[in-house]
FIDO-686029 format. One record per residue (C-alpha): x, y, z. Coordinates in steps of 0.25 Angstrom, whole numbers, padded with zeros to 4 digits. Layout:
BEGIN
{site {X, Y, Z}};
...
REM end
This chain:
BEGIN
{site {-0151, 0008, 0009}};
{site {-0136, 0010, 0006}};
{site {-0134, 0015, -0008}};
{site {-0128, 0006, -0018}};
{site {-0114, 0010, -0023}};
{site {-0114, 0012, -0038}};
{site {-0105, 0018, -0048}};
{site {-0111, 0024, -0061}};
{site {-0103, 0025, -0073}};
{site {-0110, 0035, -0083}};
{site {-0106, 0042, -0095}};
{site {-0109, 0043, -0110}};
{site {-0107, 0032, -0120}};
{site {-0093, 0028, -0123}};
{site {-0086, 0034, -0111}};
{site {-0080, 0022, -0105}};
{site {-0090, 0018, -0095}};
{site {-0089, 0003, -0097}};
{site {-0074, 0002, -0094}};
{site {-0075, 0011, -0082}};
{site {-0086, 0003, -0076}};
{site {-0078, -0010, -0077}};
{site {-0066, -0003, -0071}};
{site {-0075, 0002, -0059}};
{site {-0081, -0012, -0058}};
{site {-0068, -0019, -0057}};
{site {-0063, -0008, -0047}};
{site {-0075, -0009, -0038}};
{site {-0081, -0023, -0040}};
{site {-0092, -0017, -0048}};
{site {-0103, -0022, -0058}};
{site {-0107, -0014, -0070}};
{site {-0122, -0010, -0072}};
{site {-0126, -0004, -0085}};
{site {-0135, 0008, -0086}};
{site {-0134, 0011, -0101}};
{site {-0148, 0009, -0108}};
{site {-0142, 0004, -0120}};
{site {-0132, -0007, -0115}};
{site {-0144, -0015, -0109}};
{site {-0146, -0021, -0123}};
{site {-0141, -0035, -0125}};
{site {-0141, -0035, -0140}};
{site {-0133, -0022, -0141}};
{site {-0120, -0024, -0133}};
{site {-0111, -0017, -0143}};
{site {-0119, -0005, -0148}};
{site {-0122, -0002, -0133}};
{site {-0108, -0003, -0129}};
{site {-0111, -0014, -0118}};
{site {-0099, -0019, -0110}};
{site {-0091, -0030, -0118}};
{site {-0090, -0044, -0112}};
{site {-0076, -0042, -0108}};
{site {-0080, -0029, -0100}};
{site {-0092, -0036, -0093}};
{site {-0082, -0047, -0089}};
{site {-0075, -0037, -0081}};
{site {-0086, -0035, -0071}};
{site {-0101, -0038, -0070}};
{site {-0110, -0030, -0079}};
{site {-0125, -0028, -0078}};
{site {-0137, -0023, -0087}};
{site {-0130, -0024, -0100}};
{site {-0136, -0030, -0112}};
{site {-0148, -0036, -0105}};
{site {-0160, -0032, -0113}};
{site {-0164, -0034, -0128}};
{site {-0164, -0022, -0137}};
{site {-0179, -0022, -0137}};
{site {-0180, -0018, -0122}};
{site {-0178, -0005, -0115}};
{site {-0176, -0002, -0101}};
{site {-0180, 0011, -0094}};
{site {-0171, 0018, -0084}};
{site {-0180, 0015, -0072}};
{site {-0181, 0000, -0076}};
{site {-0166, 0000, -0078}};
{site {-0163, 0007, -0065}};
{site {-0170, -0004, -0058}};
{site {-0161, -0015, -0065}};
{site {-0149, -0007, -0061}};
{site {-0153, -0006, -0047}};
{site {-0155, -0021, -0046}};
{site {-0142, -0024, -0052}};
{site {-0134, -0014, -0044}};
{site {-0140, -0020, -0031}};
{site {-0136, -0034, -0035}};
{site {-0122, -0028, -0038}};
{site {-0121, -0022, -0025}};
{site {-0126, -0034, -0018}};
{site {-0114, -0041, -0024}};
{site {-0105, -0031, -0017}};
{site {-0101, -0025, -0030}};
{site {-0102, -0011, -0036}};
{site {-0113, -0007, -0046}};
{site {-0107, 0001, -0058}};
{site {-0117, 0008, -0067}};
{site {-0112, 0011, -0081}};
{site {-0120, 0017, -0092}};
{site {-0124, 0030, -0100}};
{site {-0139, 0030, -0098}};
{site {-0142, 0042, -0089}};
{site {-0156, 0039, -0087}};
{site {-0153, 0025, -0082}};
{site {-0143, 0031, -0072}};
{site {-0153, 0041, -0067}};
{site {-0163, 0030, -0065}};
{site {-0153, 0021, -0058}};
{site {-0148, 0032, -0048}};
{site {-0160, 0041, -0046}};
{site {-0173, 0034, -0052}};
{site {-0182, 0040, -0063}};
{site {-0196, 0045, -0063}};
{site {-0206, 0034, -0064}};
{site {-0210, 0035, -0078}};
{site {-0221, 0025, -0081}};
{site {-0219, 0013, -0091}};
{site {-0222, 0017, -0105}};
{site {-0233, 0008, -0111}};
{site {-0227, -0001, -0121}};
{site {-0237, 0003, -0132}};
{site {-0233, 0018, -0131}};
{site {-0219, 0015, -0131}};
{site {-0221, 0006, -0144}};
{site {-0228, 0017, -0150}};
{site {-0218, 0028, -0148}};
{site {-0207, 0018, -0152}};
{site {-0214, 0015, -0165}};
{site {-0216, 0030, -0168}};
{site {-0201, 0032, -0166}};
{site {-0198, 0021, -0176}};
{site {-0207, 0028, -0186}};
{site {-0203, 0043, -0183}};
{site {-0190, 0042, -0177}};
{site {-0184, 0047, -0164}};
{site {-0182, 0061, -0169}};
{site {-0197, 0063, -0172}};
{site {-0201, 0058, -0158}};
{site {-0190, 0067, -0152}};
{site {-0197, 0079, -0158}};
{site {-0210, 0074, -0152}};
{site {-0203, 0073, -0138}};
{site {-0198, 0087, -0140}};
{site {-0212, 0092, -0140}};
{site {-0216, 0084, -0128}};
{site {-0204, 0084, -0119}};
{site {-0193, 0093, -0124}};
{site {-0184, 0091, -0112}};
{site {-0183, 0076, -0115}};
{site {-0181, 0079, -0130}};
{site {-0170, 0088, -0127}};
{site {-0163, 0077, -0119}};
{site {-0166, 0066, -0130}};
{site {-0159, 0065, -0143}};
{site {-0169, 0065, -0155}};
{site {-0163, 0051, -0159}};
{site {-0164, 0045, -0146}};
{site {-0176, 0036, -0148}};
{site {-0175, 0029, -0135}};
{site {-0176, 0042, -0127}};
{site {-0186, 0049, -0136}};
{site {-0196, 0038, -0136}};
{site {-0195, 0036, -0121}};
{site {-0198, 0051, -0119}};
{site {-0210, 0050, -0128}};
{site {-0215, 0037, -0122}};
{site {-0215, 0043, -0108}};
{site {-0222, 0056, -0112}};
{site {-0233, 0048, -0120}};
{site {-0235, 0038, -0109}};
{site {-0235, 0048, -0097}};
{site {-0238, 0061, -0102}};
{site {-0226, 0066, -0096}};
{site {-0213, 0069, -0102}};
{site {-0200, 0062, -0099}};
{site {-0194, 0075, -0094}};
{site {-0206, 0076, -0084}};
{site {-0204, 0062, -0079}};
{site {-0189, 0064, -0077}};
{site {-0192, 0077, -0069}};
{site {-0199, 0069, -0059}};
{site {-0187, 0060, -0056}};
{site {-0184, 0059, -0042}};
{site {-0171, 0053, -0036}};
{site {-0173, 0040, -0030}};
{site {-0166, 0036, -0016}};
{site {-0152, 0034, -0020}};
{site {-0148, 0019, -0021}};
{site {-0134, 0021, -0026}};
{site {-0121, 0027, -0021}};
{site {-0118, 0031, -0035}};
{site {-0104, 0035, -0040}};
{site {-0106, 0041, -0054}};
{site {-0095, 0041, -0064}};
{site {-0096, 0047, -0077}};
{site {-0087, 0043, -0089}};
{site {-0084, 0055, -0099}};
{site {-0076, 0057, -0111}};
{site {-0072, 0071, -0117}};
{site {-0078, 0073, -0130}};
{site {-0065, 0073, -0138}};
{site {-0063, 0059, -0141}};
{site {-0077, 0054, -0136}};
{site {-0083, 0054, -0150}};
{site {-0071, 0045, -0155}};
{site {-0073, 0036, -0144}};
{site {-0087, 0034, -0147}};
{site {-0084, 0032, -0162}};
{site {-0074, 0021, -0159}};
{site {-0084, 0015, -0149}};
{site {-0095, 0014, -0160}};
{site {-0085, 0009, -0170}};
{site {-0081, -0002, -0160}};
{site {-0096, -0006, -0158}};
{site {-0098, -0007, -0173}};
{site {-0085, -0016, -0174}};
{site {-0090, -0025, -0163}};
{site {-0103, -0027, -0170}};
{site {-0113, -0016, -0166}};
{site {-0120, -0016, -0180}};
{site {-0123, -0031, -0179}};
{site {-0127, -0030, -0165}};
{site {-0138, -0020, -0168}};
{site {-0142, -0027, -0180}};
{site {-0145, -0040, -0172}};
{site {-0152, -0032, -0161}};
{site {-0161, -0025, -0172}};
{site {-0164, -0039, -0178}};
{site {-0170, -0044, -0165}};
{site {-0178, -0032, -0161}};
{site {-0189, -0023, -0167}};
{site {-0186, -0010, -0173}};
{site {-0185, 0001, -0162}};
{site {-0179, -0009, -0151}};
{site {-0175, 0000, -0139}};
{site {-0161, -0006, -0138}};
{site {-0158, -0003, -0153}};
{site {-0162, 0012, -0152}};
{site {-0149, 0017, -0145}};
{site {-0137, 0024, -0151}};
{site {-0129, 0014, -0159}};
{site {-0140, 0004, -0162}};
{site {-0148, 0015, -0169}};
{site {-0137, 0019, -0179}};
{site {-0133, 0005, -0182}};
{site {-0148, 0002, -0185}};
{site {-0148, 0013, -0195}};
{site {-0135, 0007, -0201}};
{site {-0142, -0007, -0202}};
{site {-0154, -0001, -0208}};
{site {-0145, 0005, -0219}};
{site {-0148, 0019, -0215}};
{site {-0133, 0022, -0211}};
{site {-0120, 0015, -0215}};
{site {-0112, 0011, -0203}};
{site {-0103, 0023, -0203}};
{site {-0114, 0032, -0203}};
{site {-0121, 0024, -0192}};
{site {-0109, 0024, -0183}};
{site {-0107, 0039, -0185}};
{site {-0122, 0041, -0181}};
{site {-0119, 0032, -0169}};
{site {-0108, 0040, -0165}};
{site {-0115, 0053, -0166}};
{site {-0127, 0048, -0158}};
{site {-0118, 0042, -0147}};
{site {-0111, 0055, -0145}};
{site {-0124, 0062, -0144}};
{site {-0129, 0052, -0134}};
{site {-0116, 0053, -0126}};
{site {-0118, 0068, -0125}};
{site {-0132, 0066, -0119}};
{site {-0127, 0055, -0110}};
{site {-0116, 0065, -0104}};
{site {-0127, 0076, -0103}};
{site {-0135, 0067, -0094}};
{site {-0123, 0062, -0086}};
{site {-0117, 0076, -0084}};
{site {-0130, 0079, -0076}};
{site {-0129, 0066, -0068}};
{site {-0125, 0071, -0053}};
{site {-0113, 0065, -0047}};
{site {-0105, 0060, -0059}};
{site {-0090, 0059, -0058}};
{site {-0084, 0060, -0072}};
{site {-0072, 0053, -0077}};
{site {-0065, 0050, -0090}};
{site {-0069, 0036, -0094}};
{site {-0055, 0030, -0092}};
{site {-0053, 0036, -0078}};
{site {-0056, 0023, -0071}};
{site {-0047, 0027, -0059}};
{site {-0055, 0039, -0057}};
{site {-0068, 0032, -0057}};
{site {-0063, 0021, -0048}};
{site {-0058, 0032, -0038}};
{site {-0071, 0039, -0038}};
{site {-0079, 0025, -0035}};
{site {-0069, 0022, -0024}};
{site {-0071, 0035, -0017}};
{site {-0086, 0035, -0018}};
{site {-0089, 0020, -0016}};
{site {-0076, 0015, -0009}};
{site {-0075, 0003, -0019}};
{site {-0090, 0000, -0020}};
REM end
């Protein structure tokens, strides 16, 4: 089978991937496919920075805002969705353009993942309830004892990844690190051009702060409040950065300025983890976010127009 031509736009949060994707889609008759694990939630378009309506009008967009906040989608399952969408895009004679910041999703899409068994719902519920009672930092300490390599990669406040690692260990008797060491590359299905968007640290924190302020001005607090009212505490989609800090504000624990400051701090830490992951991704060509001409030339050279 001839590999499917594919562009992958990757990078940390707030580095201009959305605009770059639209420019490339317009240049190469492309369609944008999301691989960000937070932008899948339909009730949270503002706080997860999903493309705005006017941006989506520029070209077709796929796999944004299609799940309720109570749902979750593992990397392997998500990769199967992307495979199906990318195949349909190519059948239409157009170029699939993957855009996002979730490194594990990208790995699953391009290389496959170890076949970790499904986690029993009852076990997952027990660990989530324990996290509700004790907090993610306590569970992170437990993870450190059983899987120090995973604990070193996962921030103590990252509820999603801490509980996932503990779920896998409890269900299988093997650590997530052990499972990942068994990953084998699948037969390549894509001729992938990987483009990284990167910003120098000077000015990046200010850019993120302005982005958060704009989200609040656009209604992020009310958006999270509405979503929280619809779902039980601990809903997966409400555990991410931005939502977590706003929920602490809504509970009265933090005033809005303090919540925004914490949101910025956690976003910067998350961006650092993203870049650590993506710097290890092979074959990435890095560009300044506004170097759309450079990105276009690379795709033209590699794929000849898609």
